C-alpha positions, 0 to 999 in steps of 0.5 A, a space after each residue: 439189489 440183485 447185482 449186490 447179492 451177486 457181488 457178495 456171493 463172489 466175495 464169499 466164494 473167494 474167501 475174502 475176509 470181509 462182510 456184507 453190510 445191512 444194505 448188501 454192500 461189501 465192508 472190508 475189515 478195518 485195519 488198526 492205525 498207529 501214528 508213531 511220534 516221528 509221524 510214521 503211520 502204520 496200518 495193520 490187518 492181522 492174518 494168522 492163516 499163513 506164516 507170512 508177512 507182507 508190507 507196502 511202504 509208501 512215501 509221499 513225494 514221487 517223480 512229479 517233484 523231479 527237477 527239470 533236466 533230471 527227470 527220472 531222479 526219484 525212480 533212479 534214487 529208489 532203485 539205487 537205494 535198494 541195490 546200493 547197500 547200506 552202512 554196515 551192509 554191503 550190497 552182496 550180503 543183503 542179496 544173500 540174506 534175502 535170498 537165503 530166507 526167500 524174501 522179496 524186497 522191491 523199491 520204486 517210484 510213481 508220479 506221487 509216491 516212493 514205495 517199498 514192498 516187503 514179503 517174507 516168512 514171519 519168522 524172518 521179519 526181524 531180518 527183513 525190517 532191519 534191511 528195509 530200514 537200513 536201506 531207507 535211513 542210511 543208504 550207502 548208494 554203492 557207486 558201481 551199483 549206481 552206474 548199473 542202475 543208470 544203465 538199466 534205466 536207460 535200457 528200459 527207456 530204449 525198450 519202450 521204443 520197441 513196444 508201441 503201446 508203452 511208447 504211446 503211454 509214455 508220450 501221451 501225457 506230454 501232449 495232454 499237459 505240455 512237456 513242461 508240466 510236472 505231470 507231462 515230463 518224462 524220463 529220457 536217456 539224457 535226463 537219466 544220464 544227467 543224474 549224478 550220485 550226489 543228486 541221489 544222495 541229496 534226494 534220499 536225504 531230503 525225501 525219505 522222511 518218516 512223517 511222509 511214510 504210510 505203512 500197510 502190513 498184513 500177516 501172521 503177527 500181532 498189531 502190537 508186535 509189528 508196530 513195536 518192531 517198526 518203532 524200534 527201527 525208526 526211533 531218532 529218524 528226524 521229520 522233514 524240515 520243510 513240506 513238499 513243494 507246491 505243484 503248479 495247477 493244471 490249467 483246463 484247456 481242450 485244444 485238438 492236436 494230432 501227432 504220429 510217431 513213425 517206427 520202422 517195421 511195424 505191422 499195426 498201429 497203436 492209437 491213443 486219443 483223449 484229453 484232460 480227465 478229472 480230480 479224485 475228489 470230483 463229485 461226479 466221479 461215480 457217474 464218470 466211472 460208469 460212463 467210461 465203462 459204457 464207452 470203452 469198458 476198460 477192454 470189455 467186449 460189451 462196451 460200445 467201442 468193444 462191440 462196434 469197433 472190435 466185435 462187429 467191425 473187426 477193425 481192432 485187436 484191442 480197444 478200450 477207454 480209461 477216464 483218469 482221476 488224479 490229485 490234479 486233473 487226470 487223463 481221459 483216453 481211448 486206446 486201440 490197436 489195429 492193422 495199418 490199413 484200418 488206422 484212419 477208420 479207427 481214428 474216425 470211429 473213436 472220435 465219432 463215438 466220443 462225440 455221439 456220447 457227448 452230444 446225445 448219449 442214448 444211454 439206456 437203463 440196460 447198459 447202465 445196469 450192466 456197467 454198474 454190475 461189472 464195476 461192482 463185481 470187479 471190486 472183489 479182485 482188489 480186496 481178495 486177501 487181507 493184505 489187499 484190503 489193508 493195502 487198498 485202504 492205505 491207498 485211500 488214506 494217502 489220497 485223503 479219502 474217508 475211512 468208509 470210502 469203499 462203501 461210499 464207492 459202492 453206493 455211489 456207483 449203485 445210485 448212478 442213473 442213465 440221466 447222470 451218465 448223459 449229464 457227465 458225458 455232456 459236461 466232461 467229454 470234449 470231442 472238439 478238443 481230442 488229442 490223437 497220438 498214433 504209433 505206426 509205420 512211416 507210410 501210414 503216418 504219411 497217409 494220415 497227414 499228421 505232424 510227425 514227432 521227433 524221436 525222443 528218448 
């Protein structure tokens, strides 16, 4: 129990508004949950410490639903809705109003969700909510602003070409899932260029529906007051006529492949290596999280890769691993950034270390305990404030997790044994099916003898 006591001390030192359970696990404060008649779910955790309010609004339905040839539509639509004004509110006046009260309002999209975040002083909550729901319910999508958003997104894609790590992360899902899979497709300059304002109008009308919305709120406001304010601004908002379309399931396959993305003037290589991961509801999730921490530690120098590749051999500027869990199969990947002349050695060593863990493990009680300790200590940074607590618990709800998931998570991590780590390593690591993507210079790509991917934007 020593590592749990350490975890609780860290939580207390940071002033996290939670409490330890009788068996030493951290239990976050429980937010209230209200479901409005139109289906909007509102989770509230009051926080009278400061005269502020923070809100995270999530809408089920993200970029994974973008139609082929229109990749980037969800993200473009949310940005255009944010900047394009609303009926009765021109874009400039919205920016002036928000700036005058020092409020922050952002909108965007991830693979599974559309989102909006609002932060402001409590005294200005009515203005903030008026603007937020006007933009969501009746976006004007100003044509000039729409054109600006399109150009900004194209520029962002081009900037990814200049950042090797961003480029590698953007291209790797296509290797894992296949470029035709909704999970592997990506926005390009061409796909963004193909999106019209009519596409965005249709998207907003179909996607922004109240029965797909979950709102997490924390601040100096009562639960009753904020729920009534949201209710008053969303009455008459019609539910979706149809459910979200189905997404074809990912077919498990572990076939080795490699590719190089040569870019001129690079002085180092970025290596991404991996294969399919697991689903969020996988019963072996906790053992897999510990296994991953032992292997690559999310960048920890005490992980096997951190110690052998970076600290001992000095062959990488950074090296880490990540075992991803998704609604469908996520992505397991190991990542390294290294000097050009060390690229081949690093690729070989990363494969060797994944293979060794999968075949014989050699996992000790000491490294298992150290990994569990680090994972549990790291939780405090996700639950440091009351808003963080309600935001994370809302995320758990979106993912279909039980209300007591955080405690289950801690218990699950604590129960992992070296034997569990060895078992899941043998079952879920597939060294024979590793895919390797290297962003490097042309000479190194030629030396590696890997197929060269065409430049994609």
